[in-house]
N, CA, C and O atoms as a DFTB+ gen file, in Angstrom:
548 C
 N C O
     1  1       0.038     -22.357     -23.415
     2  2      -0.361     -21.303     -24.324
     3  2      -1.254     -20.337     -23.575
     4  3      -2.084     -20.755     -22.768
     5  1      -1.095     -19.077     -23.828
     6  2      -1.893     -18.051     -23.174
     7  2      -2.985     -17.586     -24.124
     8  3      -2.705     -17.016     -25.179
     9  1      -4.212     -17.830     -23.744
    10  2      -5.349     -17.302     -24.483
    11  2      -6.245     -16.595     -23.481
    12  3      -6.328     -16.985     -22.316
    13  1      -6.898     -15.575     -23.937
    14  2      -7.834     -14.877     -23.060
    15  2      -9.213     -15.449     -23.362
    16  3      -9.806     -15.176     -24.405
    17  1      -9.700     -16.242     -22.431
    18  2     -10.984     -16.914     -22.592
    19  2     -12.088     -16.061     -21.969
    20  3     -11.849     -14.938     -21.526
    21  1     -13.285     -16.610     -21.947
    22  2     -14.402     -15.936     -21.276
    23  2     -14.066     -15.715     -19.808
    24  3     -14.477     -14.717     -19.217
    25  1     -13.328     -16.635     -19.226
    26  2     -12.929     -16.509     -17.824
    27  2     -12.131     -15.227     -17.598
    28  3     -12.422     -14.468     -16.673
    29  1     -11.141     -14.988     -18.428
    30  2     -10.329     -13.782     -18.301
    31  2     -11.115     -12.518     -18.605
    32  3     -10.999     -11.517     -17.898
    33  1     -11.911     -12.571     -19.657
    34  2     -12.699     -11.402     -20.037
    35  2     -13.730     -11.068     -18.966
    36  3     -13.849      -9.909     -18.567
    37  1     -14.475     -12.063     -18.494
    38  2     -15.464     -11.824     -17.437
    39  2     -14.791     -11.322     -16.162
    40  3     -15.324     -10.453     -15.473
    41  1     -13.617     -11.873     -15.852
    42  2     -12.889     -11.419     -14.674
    43  2     -12.494      -9.966     -14.784
    44  3     -12.588      -9.218     -13.811
    45  1     -12.048      -9.554     -15.971
    46  2     -11.711      -8.133     -16.180
    47  2     -12.944      -7.250     -16.058
    48  3     -12.885      -6.181     -15.450
    49  1     -14.058      -7.688     -16.630
    50  2     -15.293      -6.911     -16.523
    51  2     -15.727      -6.758     -15.066
    52  3     -16.159      -5.685     -14.646
    53  1     -15.607      -7.840     -14.306
    54  2     -15.980      -7.780     -12.890
    55  2     -15.074      -6.817     -12.133
    56  3     -15.546      -6.019     -11.323
    57  1     -13.778      -6.892     -12.398
    58  2     -12.835      -5.992     -11.726
    59  2     -13.101      -4.537     -12.117
    60  3     -12.995      -3.640     -11.280
    61  1     -13.440      -4.305     -13.366
    62  2     -13.761      -2.945     -13.813
    63  2     -15.018      -2.443     -13.109
    64  3     -15.104      -1.267     -12.754
    65  1     -15.981      -3.319     -12.907
    66  2     -17.206      -2.935     -12.199
    67  2     -16.891      -2.561     -10.755
    68  3     -17.479      -1.624     -10.215
    69  1     -15.979      -3.278     -10.135
    70  2     -15.624      -2.990      -8.744
    71  2     -14.881      -1.663      -8.597
    72  3     -14.844      -1.101      -7.502
    73  1     -14.297      -1.159      -9.665
    74  2     -13.613       0.140      -9.571
    75  2     -14.604       1.291      -9.396
    76  3     -14.206       2.395      -9.024
    77  1     -15.872       1.048      -9.658
    78  2     -16.885       2.101      -9.531
    79  2     -17.219       2.423      -8.080
    80  3     -17.785       3.479      -7.796
    81  1     -16.878       1.534      -7.169
    82  2     -17.235       1.747      -5.764
    83  2     -16.154       2.546      -5.052
    84  3     -14.997       2.575      -5.471
    85  1     -16.556       3.188      -3.974
    86  2     -15.605       3.926      -3.162
    87  2     -14.953       2.969      -2.178
    88  3     -15.455       1.870      -1.943
    89  1     -13.849       3.387      -1.614
    90  2     -13.121       2.533      -0.673
    91  2     -14.033       2.104       0.464
    92  3     -14.744       2.915       1.057
    93  1     -13.997       0.813       0.754
    94  2     -14.776       0.273       1.863
    95  2     -16.167      -0.180       1.481
    96  3     -16.795      -0.920       2.239
    97  1     -16.675       0.238       0.324
    98  2     -18.000      -0.193      -0.119
    99  2     -17.876      -1.516      -0.854
   100  3     -16.910      -1.753      -1.579
   101  1     -18.862      -2.367      -0.658
   102  2     -18.855      -3.639      -1.368
   103  2     -20.035      -3.696      -2.324
   104  3     -21.023      -2.979      -2.170
   105  1     -19.903      -4.566      -3.313
   106  2     -20.938      -4.749      -4.323
   107  2     -21.358      -6.207      -4.279
   108  3     -20.514      -7.103      -4.233
   109  1     -22.656      -6.443      -4.294
   110  2     -23.151      -7.810      -4.268
   111  2     -22.938      -8.472      -5.624
   112  3     -22.956      -7.824      -6.670
   113  1     -22.737      -9.776      -5.568
   114  2     -22.476     -10.543      -6.789
   115  2     -23.587     -10.349      -7.811
   116  3     -23.316     -10.186      -9.000
   117  1     -24.828     -10.366      -7.357
   118  2     -25.936     -10.236      -8.312
   119  2     -25.892      -8.902      -9.045
   120  3     -26.283      -8.821     -10.210
   121  1     -25.418      -7.853      -8.371
   122  2     -25.333      -6.539      -9.005
   123  2     -24.210      -6.484     -10.040
   124  3     -24.361      -5.884     -11.104
   125  1     -23.088      -7.116      -9.715
   126  2     -21.980      -7.186     -10.676
   127  2     -22.416      -7.999     -11.889
   128  3     -22.202      -7.595     -13.032
   129  1     -23.032      -9.151     -11.625
   130  2     -23.474     -10.035     -12.709
   131  2     -24.459      -9.327     -13.631
   132  3     -24.377      -9.445     -14.854
   133  1     -25.375      -8.602     -13.041
   134  2     -26.383      -7.893     -13.840
   135  2     -25.758      -6.751     -14.633
   136  3     -26.045      -6.590     -15.820
   137  1     -24.917      -5.968     -13.992
   138  2     -24.309      -4.804     -14.652
   139  2     -23.397      -5.212     -15.810
   140  3     -23.312      -4.507     -16.816
   141  1     -22.713      -6.355     -15.665
   142  2     -21.740      -6.765     -16.683
   143  2     -22.212      -7.953     -17.523
   144  3     -21.461      -8.463     -18.355
   145  1     -23.452      -8.392     -17.308
   146  2     -24.035      -9.505     -18.064
   147  2     -23.151     -10.763     -17.978
   148  3     -22.780     -11.366     -18.985
   149  1     -22.835     -11.124     -16.730
   150  2     -22.027     -12.313     -16.452
   151  2     -22.914     -13.301     -15.707
   152  3     -23.606     -12.905     -14.769
   153  1     -22.916     -14.571     -16.093
   154  2     -23.693     -15.552     -15.330
   155  2     -23.241     -15.552     -13.861
   156  3     -22.051     -15.676     -13.571
   157  1     -24.194     -15.413     -12.950
   158  2     -23.883     -15.239     -11.537
   159  2     -23.082     -16.405     -10.962
   160  3     -22.128     -16.191     -10.215
   161  1     -23.460     -17.625     -11.302
   162  2     -22.749     -18.792     -10.764
   163  2     -21.292     -18.782     -11.222
   164  3     -20.393     -19.092     -10.440
   165  1     -21.058     -18.430     -12.472
   166  2     -19.704     -18.362     -13.010
   167  2     -18.924     -17.230     -12.345
   168  3     -17.745     -17.385     -12.026
   169  1     -19.579     -16.105     -12.138
   170  2     -18.948     -14.967     -11.485
   171  2     -18.496     -15.317     -10.072
   172  3     -17.432     -14.880      -9.634
   173  1     -19.286     -16.090      -9.371
   174  2     -18.917     -16.513      -8.015
   175  2     -17.576     -17.241      -8.037
   176  3     -16.722     -17.003      -7.183
   177  1     -17.394     -18.121      -9.010
   178  2     -16.141     -18.861      -9.125
   179  2     -14.967     -17.930      -9.430
   180  3     -13.879     -18.086      -8.877
   181  1     -15.199     -16.975     -10.303
   182  2     -14.142     -16.030     -10.661
   183  2     -13.738     -15.168      -9.464
   184  3     -12.553     -14.918      -9.241
   185  1     -14.722     -14.723      -8.708
   186  2     -14.423     -13.868      -7.563
   187  2     -13.686     -14.634      -6.464
   188  3     -12.868     -14.053      -5.751
   189  1     -13.961     -15.903      -6.324
   190  2     -13.206     -16.729      -5.369
   191  2     -11.739     -16.781      -5.799
   192  3     -10.842     -16.636      -4.967
   193  1     -11.496     -16.983      -7.072
   194  2     -10.124     -17.014      -7.592
   195  2      -9.437     -15.674      -7.379
   196  3      -8.280     -15.629      -6.961
   197  1     -10.139     -14.582      -7.663
   198  2      -9.566     -13.243      -7.493
   199  2      -9.332     -12.913      -6.015
   200  3      -8.399     -12.185      -5.678
   201  1     -10.184     -13.453      -5.139
   202  2      -9.988     -13.254      -3.702
   203  2      -8.747     -14.002      -3.230
   204  3      -7.945     -13.466      -2.465
   205  1      -8.594     -15.235      -3.686
   206  2      -7.418     -16.025      -3.315
   207  2      -6.131     -15.365      -3.808
   208  3      -5.082     -15.496      -3.175
   209  1      -6.209     -14.658      -4.931
   210  2      -5.041     -13.955      -5.468
   211  2      -4.769     -12.665      -4.698
   212  3      -3.720     -12.045      -4.874
   213  1      -5.719     -12.258      -3.840
   214  2      -5.551     -11.047      -3.048
   215  2      -6.009      -9.774      -3.725
   216  3      -5.695      -8.679      -3.257
   217  1      -6.751      -9.895      -4.826
   218  2      -7.187      -8.727      -5.577
   219  2      -8.530      -8.171      -5.116
   220  3      -8.807      -6.985      -5.298
   221  1      -9.360      -9.016      -4.523
   222  2     -10.655      -8.573      -4.003
   223  2     -10.825      -9.074      -2.573
   224  3     -10.197     -10.044      -2.148
   225  1     -11.689      -8.386      -1.855
   226  2     -12.064      -8.795      -0.496
   227  2     -13.534      -9.154      -0.531
   228  3     -14.308      -8.582      -1.298
   229  1     -13.912     -10.106       0.305
   230  2     -15.321     -10.460       0.394
   231  2     -15.844     -10.088       1.774
   232  3     -15.125     -10.158       2.771
   233  1     -17.099      -9.696       1.807
   234  2     -17.768      -9.317       3.046
   235  2     -19.029     -10.156       3.184
   236  3     -19.791     -10.316       2.230
   237  1     -19.238     -10.685       4.374
   238  2     -20.411     -11.521       4.641
   239  2     -21.577     -10.668       5.124
   240  3     -21.418      -9.505       5.496
   241  1     -22.744     -11.283       5.105
   242  2     -23.919     -10.624       5.647
   243  2     -24.873     -10.137       4.578
   244  3     -24.613     -10.265       3.382
   245  1     -25.977      -9.578       5.029
   246  2     -27.012      -9.125       4.090
   247  2     -26.525      -7.984       3.209
   248  3     -26.979      -7.844       2.073
   249  1     -25.616      -7.174       3.712
   250  2     -25.057      -6.089       2.907
   251  2     -23.664      -6.427       2.405
   252  3     -22.906      -5.546       2.001
   253  1     -23.338      -7.703       2.434
   254  2     -22.014      -8.151       2.024
   255  2     -21.836      -8.108       0.521
   256  3     -22.736      -7.721      -0.224
   257  1     -20.681      -8.504       0.105
   258  2     -20.364      -8.521      -1.317
   259  2     -18.867      -8.525      -1.508
   260  3     -18.127      -9.083      -0.697
   261  1     -18.423      -7.905      -2.577
   262  2     -17.009      -7.867      -2.919
   263  2     -16.563      -6.432      -3.140
   264  3     -17.342      -5.572      -3.552
   265  1     -15.283      -6.197      -2.855
   266  2     -14.651      -4.906      -3.087
   267  2     -13.209      -5.154      -3.491
   268  3     -12.649      -6.211      -3.199
   269  1     -12.612      -4.188      -4.158
   270  2     -11.206      -4.317      -4.515
   271  2     -10.346      -4.318      -3.261
   272  3     -10.608      -3.559      -2.327
   273  1      -9.334      -5.153      -3.232
   274  2      -8.397      -5.197      -2.116
   275  2      -7.146      -4.385      -2.433
   276  3      -6.357      -4.071      -1.542
   277  1      -6.976      -4.052      -3.699
   278  2      -5.823      -3.299      -4.177
   279  2      -6.343      -2.127      -5.000
   280  3      -7.316      -2.267      -5.742
   281  1      -5.703      -0.989      -4.870
   282  2      -6.093       0.184      -5.656
   283  2      -5.958      -0.140      -7.143
   284  3      -4.996      -0.796      -7.545
   285  1      -6.909       0.310      -7.965
   286  2      -6.854       0.026      -9.396
   287  2      -5.566       0.517     -10.058
   288  3      -5.131      -0.044     -11.064
   289  1      -4.962       1.552      -9.501
   290  2      -3.709       2.078     -10.059
   291  2      -2.525       1.167      -9.761
   292  3      -1.463       1.307     -10.369
   293  1      -2.703       0.233      -8.826
   294  2      -1.619      -0.653      -8.423
   295  2      -1.792      -2.082      -8.921
   296  3      -1.046      -2.975      -8.519
   297  1      -2.764      -2.303      -9.786
   298  2      -3.079      -3.646     -10.250
   299  2      -3.046      -3.669     -11.772
   300  3      -3.785      -2.930     -12.421
   301  1      -2.192      -4.515     -12.345
   302  2      -2.087      -4.562     -13.807
   303  2      -3.032      -5.603     -14.397
   304  3      -3.472      -6.537     -13.727
   305  1      -3.322      -5.405     -15.664
   306  2      -4.154      -6.347     -16.398
   307  2      -3.458      -7.709     -16.439
   308  3      -4.113      -8.746     -16.336
   309  1      -2.148      -7.704     -16.588
   310  2      -1.385      -8.945     -16.599
   311  2      -1.581      -9.725     -15.301
   312  3      -1.789     -10.938     -15.340
   313  1      -1.519      -9.057     -14.165
   314  2      -1.690      -9.738     -12.880
   315  2      -3.067     -10.389     -12.781
   316  3      -3.195     -11.519     -12.310
   317  1      -4.083      -9.675     -13.224
   318  2      -5.447     -10.209     -13.171
   319  2      -5.577     -11.423     -14.084
   320  3      -6.102     -12.461     -13.681
   321  1      -5.094     -11.284     -15.318
   322  2      -5.223     -12.374     -16.281
   323  2      -4.410     -13.598     -15.870
   324  3      -4.866     -14.726     -16.056
   325  1      -3.230     -13.400     -15.321
   326  2      -2.420     -14.537     -14.875
   327  2      -3.136     -15.270     -13.737
   328  3      -3.121     -16.500     -13.684
   329  1      -3.764     -14.513     -12.825
   330  2      -4.500     -15.145     -11.731
   331  2      -5.653     -15.991     -12.262
   332  3      -5.955     -17.047     -11.707
   333  1      -6.286     -15.540     -13.316
   334  2      -7.443     -16.238     -13.866
   335  2      -7.079     -17.292     -14.910
   336  3      -7.676     -18.368     -14.945
   337  1      -6.103     -16.982     -15.755
   338  2      -5.796     -17.829     -16.914
   339  2      -4.526     -18.664     -16.762
   340  3      -4.370     -19.679     -17.440
   341  1      -3.624     -18.249     -15.885
   342  2      -2.341     -18.922     -15.759
   343  2      -1.238     -18.090     -16.381
   344  3      -1.490     -16.991     -16.873
   345  1      -0.007     -18.608     -16.363
   346  2       1.136     -17.824     -16.845
   347  2       1.077     -17.533     -18.341
   348  3       0.463     -18.269     -19.114
   349  1       1.730     -16.446     -18.725
   350  2       1.808     -16.059     -20.129
   351  2       2.855     -16.936     -20.797
   352  3       4.035     -16.898     -20.449
   353  1       2.403     -17.722     -21.758
   354  2       3.307     -18.580     -22.519
   355  2       2.873     -18.578     -23.976
   356  3       1.681     -18.589     -24.282
   357  1       3.838     -18.563     -24.855
   358  2       3.567     -18.629     -26.279
   359  2       3.615     -20.096     -26.691
   360  3       4.476     -20.852     -26.240
   361  1       2.683     -20.487     -27.548
   362  2       2.712     -21.856     -28.072
   363  2       3.967     -21.992     -28.917
   364  3       4.115     -21.339     -29.949
   365  1       4.848     -22.836     -28.469
   366  2       6.149     -22.953     -29.116
   367  2       6.096     -23.916     -30.301
   368  3       5.088     -24.574     -30.558
   369  1       7.195     -23.969     -30.992
   370  2       7.284     -24.813     -32.189
   371  2       6.854     -26.249     -31.890
   372  3       7.069     -26.757     -30.789
   373  1       6.250     -26.885     -32.873
   374  2       5.744     -28.244     -32.710
   375  2       6.863     -29.280     -32.664
   376  3       6.697     -30.346     -32.070
   377  1       7.978     -28.980     -33.273
   378  2       9.131     -29.873     -33.250
   379  2      10.223     -29.155     -32.465
   380  3      11.047     -28.447     -33.045
   381  1      10.230     -29.341     -31.132
   382  2      11.184     -28.579     -30.317
   383  2      12.634     -28.998     -30.566
   384  3      12.999     -30.165     -30.426
   385  1      13.439     -28.017     -30.936
   386  2      14.858     -28.279     -31.156
   387  2      15.714     -27.413     -30.240
   388  3      16.920     -27.625     -30.123
   389  1      15.081     -26.432     -29.588
   390  2      15.813     -25.582     -28.663
   391  2      16.522     -24.414     -29.309
   392  3      16.978     -23.513     -28.605
   393  1      16.628     -24.399     -30.610
   394  2      17.358     -23.339     -31.303
   395  2      16.646     -22.000     -31.339
   396  3      17.269     -20.974     -31.614
   397  1      15.350     -21.994     -31.064
   398  2      14.595     -20.741     -31.101
   399  2      14.070     -20.315     -29.729
   400  3      13.199     -19.450     -29.641
   401  1      14.588     -20.911     -28.674
   402  2      14.128     -20.554     -27.327
   403  2      14.275     -19.063     -27.054
   404  3      13.411     -18.468     -26.411
   405  1      15.353     -18.450     -27.532
   406  2      15.552     -17.016     -27.340
   407  2      14.406     -16.215     -27.964
   408  3      13.951     -15.219     -27.402
   409  1      13.952     -16.664     -29.125
   410  2      12.870     -15.964     -29.825
   411  2      11.545     -16.123     -29.099
   412  3      10.817     -15.148     -28.914
   413  1      11.224     -17.356     -28.684
   414  2       9.957     -17.596     -27.995
   415  2       9.928     -16.841     -26.671
   416  3       8.896     -16.279     -26.305
   417  1      11.025     -16.822     -25.962
   418  2      11.098     -16.078     -24.703
   419  2      10.889     -14.595     -24.910
   420  3      10.171     -13.953     -24.142
   421  1      11.513     -14.040     -25.948
   422  2      11.353     -12.613     -26.258
   423  2       9.905     -12.311     -26.654
   424  3       9.368     -11.263     -26.294
   425  1       9.281     -13.216     -27.384
   426  2       7.890     -13.034     -27.785
   427  2       6.972     -13.015     -26.556
   428  3       6.068     -12.184     -26.470
   429  1       7.204     -13.930     -25.609
   430  2       6.425     -13.961     -24.366
   431  2       6.598     -12.665     -23.584
   432  3       5.620     -12.116     -23.074
   433  1       7.818     -12.173     -23.484
   434  2       8.081     -10.928     -22.752
   435  2       7.391      -9.748     -23.429
   436  3       6.820      -8.888     -22.758
   437  1       7.444      -9.709     -24.743
   438  2       6.798      -8.613     -25.477
   439  2       5.291      -8.623     -25.291
   440  3       4.670      -7.577     -25.105
   441  1       4.717      -9.804     -25.344
   442  2       3.273      -9.937     -25.149
   443  2       2.896      -9.481     -23.749
   444  3       1.945      -8.720     -23.574
   445  1       3.641      -9.944     -22.754
   446  2       3.366      -9.586     -21.364
   447  2       3.531      -8.093     -21.137
   448  3       2.796      -7.504     -20.343
   449  1       4.483      -7.471     -21.823
   450  2       4.707      -6.033     -21.617
   451  2       3.508      -5.201     -22.082
   452  3       3.289      -4.099     -21.581
   453  1       2.742      -5.716     -23.025
   454  2       1.547      -4.999     -23.487
   455  2       0.407      -5.085     -22.479
   456  3      -0.580      -4.358     -22.593
   457  1       0.538      -5.957     -21.505
   458  2      -0.507      -6.132     -20.496
   459  2      -0.155      -5.446     -19.172
   460  3      -0.766      -5.733     -18.143
   461  1       0.819      -4.549     -19.199
   462  2       1.217      -3.861     -17.970
   463  2       0.330      -2.660     -17.666
   464  3       0.531      -1.988     -16.655
   465  1      -0.625      -2.387     -18.505
   466  2      -1.597      -1.322     -18.243
   467  2      -2.312      -1.636     -16.937
   468  3      -2.641      -2.791     -16.668
   469  1      -2.551      -0.613     -16.126
   470  2      -3.238      -0.845     -14.856
   471  2      -4.744      -0.919     -15.061
   472  3      -5.270      -0.500     -16.092
   473  1      -5.417      -1.456     -14.066
   474  2      -6.871      -1.521     -14.085
   475  2      -7.451      -0.115     -14.179
   476  3      -8.427       0.109     -14.895
   477  1      -6.863       0.816     -13.469
   478  2      -7.320       2.208     -13.505
   479  2      -7.193       2.787     -14.913
   480  3      -8.104       3.465     -15.387
   481  1      -6.070       2.525     -15.583
   482  2      -5.866       3.023     -16.944
   483  2      -6.853       2.385     -17.920
   484  3      -7.356       3.055     -18.822
   485  1      -7.128       1.100     -17.742
   486  2      -8.078       0.405     -18.607
   487  2      -9.472       0.996     -18.476
   488  3     -10.147       1.232     -19.478
   489  1      -9.903       1.236     -17.246
   490  2     -11.223       1.826     -17.013
   491  2     -11.283       3.242     -17.595
   492  3     -12.282       3.614     -18.212
   493  1     -10.239       4.022     -17.407
   494  2     -10.208       5.387     -17.941
   495  2     -10.265       5.375     -19.471
   496  3     -10.958       6.191     -20.078
   497  1      -9.536       4.453     -20.083
   498  2      -9.559       4.358     -21.539
   499  2     -10.939       3.947     -22.038
   500  3     -11.449       4.511     -23.006
   501  1     -11.543       2.959     -21.370
   502  2     -12.889       2.534     -21.753
   503  2     -13.874       3.689     -21.635
   504  3     -14.688       3.913     -22.531
   505  1     -13.798       4.421     -20.527
   506  2     -14.722       5.532     -20.309
   507  2     -14.515       6.651     -21.325
   508  3     -15.482       7.274     -21.764
   509  1     -13.262       6.912     -21.704
   510  2     -13.015       7.962     -22.690
   511  2     -13.546       7.556     -24.056
   512  3     -13.994       8.404     -24.827
   513  1     -13.499       6.282     -24.356
   514  2     -14.033       5.806     -25.632
   515  2     -15.562       5.884     -25.654
   516  3     -16.160       6.123     -26.703
   517  1     -16.183       5.681     -24.502
   518  2     -17.635       5.818     -24.424
   519  2     -18.040       7.258     -24.699
   520  3     -19.045       7.511     -25.363
   521  1     -17.258       8.198     -24.189
   522  2     -17.558       9.617     -24.396
   523  2     -17.462       9.989     -25.860
   524  3     -18.242      10.811     -26.341
   525  1     -16.507       9.393     -26.584
   526  2     -16.340       9.682     -27.997
   527  2     -17.583       9.285     -28.773
   528  3     -18.011      10.007     -29.673
   529  1     -18.167       8.138     -28.433
   530  2     -19.310       7.618     -29.171
   531  2     -20.643       7.961     -28.522
   532  3     -21.691       7.524     -28.997
   533  1     -20.618       8.711     -27.481
   534  2     -21.852       9.044     -26.773
   535  2     -22.240      10.495     -27.069
   536  3     -22.113      11.371     -26.214
   537  1     -22.706      10.727     -28.274
   538  2     -23.118      12.051     -28.658
   539  2     -24.502      11.993     -29.300
   540  3     -24.958      10.933     -29.729
   541  1     -25.144      13.117     -29.356
   542  2     -26.501      13.181     -29.896
   543  2     -26.483      13.948     -31.219
   544  3     -25.846      14.994     -31.344
   545  1     -27.186      13.408     -32.182
   546  2     -27.274      14.054     -33.489
   547  2     -28.573      14.807     -33.584
   548  3     -28.853      15.429     -34.609
């Protein structure tokens, strides 16, 4: 079953935070954790998973940290969530008879198709929504 847990949500927040940096710049874990209100120890685990998936790069040293390894326009929300949460699967009928496999498969595909938005598009949408609600009376 595919559910978006704190792991997936925190991972998306971390990836969105990394989109703020310019190419080649890295962000320290403590800065990401503070900016996105993510427990630092948990964030470390998430970033290791995202690094293994090839989505982020890590840099060692006093000025080290993490940076995106893929352009935000080339990385979908589905790819990030699958790396963190596992494959997209719908909880199927409790009494499997096989007669509705076509339906469950179509449901999984439809759900996955809604997650094809790129990281860049997600950040742009979030930022545009902030502008809508960021006004002074």
